[in-house]
N, C-alpha and C positions, 0 to 999 in steps of 0.2 A: 770849098770851101766859097767861091763866087755863087753856086748854084743853090748856098742857104737864102746870103746874104740875095740870090734873085726872088727868092719864094718870101723870104719876106717882105720884100718891097712892096710884091706884088698882094701881100694880106692886109699889109694899111689901106692900101687903096683900096683893097673890097673893103674893109673894117670903116671908112670914109664915105665911100662912099652909099653906103648900108646907113651910117649915123645921117649923113646929108637928105637923102629921103623918107627917114623916119620924121627927122623934123621939120619939112613942107606938111606932111601929110597930116603928124600931129597936128601942128599950127594951124590949119584948119576947124580941129576939134577944138582944140580949146578954145580957138574963138568962138567955135558957136556952144561950145559950156557954159561959157561966164556971158553973151551973151543975145541967146537965144534959147526957149525954153518947150520940151523937160529935156534939160540937162543928163537924165539917166541916159536918154536914147543916145545922146551924141559920146558917154562916156564908154556905150559899151563900142561903140566906133573907134573910140580911141584909144583901147586897149584892143585892138587887131589893127592896130597903122601898124606896130614890128610884123608882124607876119604879111601887109602886105609888101611889107618892104626891104624883106628879107626874101620875097618873094620875086619881084623885079628883080633885086641887085644879084639871083641867082641866075637870071633870064639874061642878063646883060654879062650875065660872064660864061654863057654857055653851058651852066651845069642843068642838071636835071630834077627833078624837085622831091625826090628818093632822098635825096643827099641831107635832106632836115634830118634825118634821124628818128624818124615813124617806127620804128620797131618797137614793139611791147616791151620788153628785156624781159628782166627778171622779176618774177613774184615778190622774192624779200624786198625791193628797192620800193617796190609799188609798196609796201604796204606799210614800210619803215617812211616813208613820204606823207603815207596818211597819217602813221601815229605820230611822230617828231614835230609836226607845226603846233597839231591837238595837246600834246606835251608842255612844250613852251607856252601856248595859250593857258594853259589849267596852270601851269606854275608861277605865272605871271598873276592871277588872281586872287591863285589861293595866296597867293603874299599880301594882297591885298588887304582879302580877308582878316589873315591874320594879325597883320601889324593895325587895323582900326583904317585902313584908310577906304573902305567902302562897306557898305551892309550884305550880307546876303541871310536871304535870299528877298528880289522884291515881289513882293505880294501879289502888288500891284500886275505888276508883269504878267504872271503865275499866271491869274483871273485871267487875266484876257486873251492866254492862249488856254486857256478850258476854253472862253469861250468860243473860241475859233475852232476847236477842235473836238464841239462838243460831248462837253465832259461833264456840264454845271448840271450838278444835283445827281451824277452818278455817286455813290457813297463817298464814305467820310474821307480817303484818298482822293481824292481828284487834284487836289495841289500836286503832290506829288506826282501823280499819273501823268499830269496834264505837263508838269517841266521835264518827265523823262521821256516823253514820249514826242516833246516839243523840240529840244537837243538831241533823239535818236531823227527825227525828219529834216531836222536842217544841217546833223550832222550826215545825211549820203543823200537826200531828196537833191536840200540844198545847196551840195559840195557839187553835183553831179550837176542841177542848173549852175554855179560860178565855173564850173570845168566850161563852159560855151565862150565867156569871155577870157576868160583866161590862157587857154588853148590858142589866143591869138598873139597875145604880150610873149609865152614861152615857146613861140614856134619861132618869133624873132629872136628872141635874144638868149635862149637856153641850145633850142634849133639853131642858129646857127651862127649868132656870133660872138657865141663860148667860145665854138670852133675855132674860127678864125684866130680871135685873140693868142689863143690858145700858141696857134703857129708862130707867136712874135712874141709872149708874157709865157709865163714859169705859173703853177697853183695859185700862187699868193697874187702875182699881180694879175690875171685872167679873174679872180671876183673881185681883187679893188676896185680894176677900172669900169668890168660892165657893172660894180653895182653902185656906184658911183653914177656912171653916167642912166642907170635906170632908176636911182633914186632923185634927177637931174630930171630926167623925161615928168613927174610927176609932179614939178614943183609948183608952175602954175597954179594947180587944183589948192595945195594948199592956203596957197598967199589966195587963194580967193575964197575958200572956206576955210582958212585957216578961224582959229580965234585968239591967241597968241601965240603969231605966227613967225619968232624968233627963233622960241624956245620947240615947237613943231617941225621946224623944217629941221634944226638938230639934230631930236629925237628922230625922225624918220630916217635921217640918214646913216644912222646908224640900225637900224631896226632892220633897211632895206640894206645897208653893205654885210651885215651878220647876216641875214638869209643867205646873201650873192652869195658867200663861204658854205654853207651847208647846200643850194640846191646846184651849182659846180661841181661840188661831189659826189651828188647823188647821181646827175646827169653827168660826167665823166665814166662814173663808175656803174652805169646801167646801159651806156651809150647810146640810152633813149634822151626824148624828150619831154615824153612822159611821167614819170615821177614827176617834172618838177611844173607841170601843171595839175598834179595835182595837189600838191605840195600848196603851192600859191593857191588855190581855190581851195582848203581849208582852214589852213593860214588866214584866209581872209574872213570864213565865213565865223570860226571859232574867236576873231579877233573883232567884228565887226555884228552881229549876230545871236551868237549862241551867253555870249559873260555880259556883255557889256551892260546885254538888259536885266537879265538876273541881277546885278549887282545895284544898290541902291547908293546915290552918289550922297557924298559926305562934303559939306561947305566948306571949304579950303585946300580939298583934295583932289579937284576935277584936273589937273595938272599928272597926276600918278597915276590916271585911266586911260584906258580905249588905246586904240592904234599911235596915239600920236605921246602917249600919258609915259613915265620916266622909269617904269618899272617893265612895259614892254619892252622898253630899249634895252636897257639892265641885263635883260632875261638875254635875253637873244643873242645879246653882244655874248654871254658868258657860253650860248648854245656856238656863237659863230664860231669863238676862243679854239672851241672845241674840237670839231671839224676840221678849223686848219688846222690844228697838230696831231691828226688825224691823218690830213692828210699829207701832210709833210712827211710823218713816217708811215707812209705803206707808197710815200715817193707818186703821188699823183700826178 
């Protein structure tokens, strides 16, 4: 009993050391994002703060870098980590189109994609071809590019943080606590860039905490940080660069659309609930 309490006490010390370092490092980039330009560069730096904080914490604790769960893991979880976020974003926008909250397709964007791909003037199917090729490239090359930054977050959040939390909390506690911290870490960006800040903070917290349940599940099942890296990158690409541009916005329904939209919060919540129940059933 005493040994267990000692392990838990040490785990909490490690957790708060990590969070303190993340806060210090991130505050520098949050300041730069708000006050300096081009902010995109600083966003990339911000996304690597959790990884740097994890490595500093590991160094302070005398642990090897190999403890960050670098193994690739099972291909089953790699495939699912691509499929699930693509599915929940597709579901989100399918519901938006079905209920008339947005139109499809946005022919102006398709035309822009056709120009960028050099497909203008090639046959009568060029809009369809441009859309298919555009989605394919974003879903492959775009995801690989996005992994360069999501890797920085996931080394910290899923490669290190949730494993420390697992020493003191249940699966539910780990998912909720890490999801809340992860969402809170983003709040300066939402406040700075948001249009309807109060609503967007609520929907974003629902989305991120719901995602946390899914990503924690796949991380613990695979014993690898890579499913979370891929999951995060796929989710970002599809909710930011694939479906929103293809959707025609309708006046008065803007709050249903996009990464901070109500529909995305509803759909991710349902997916998160499913994986929470699945984890409990499997006694993860």
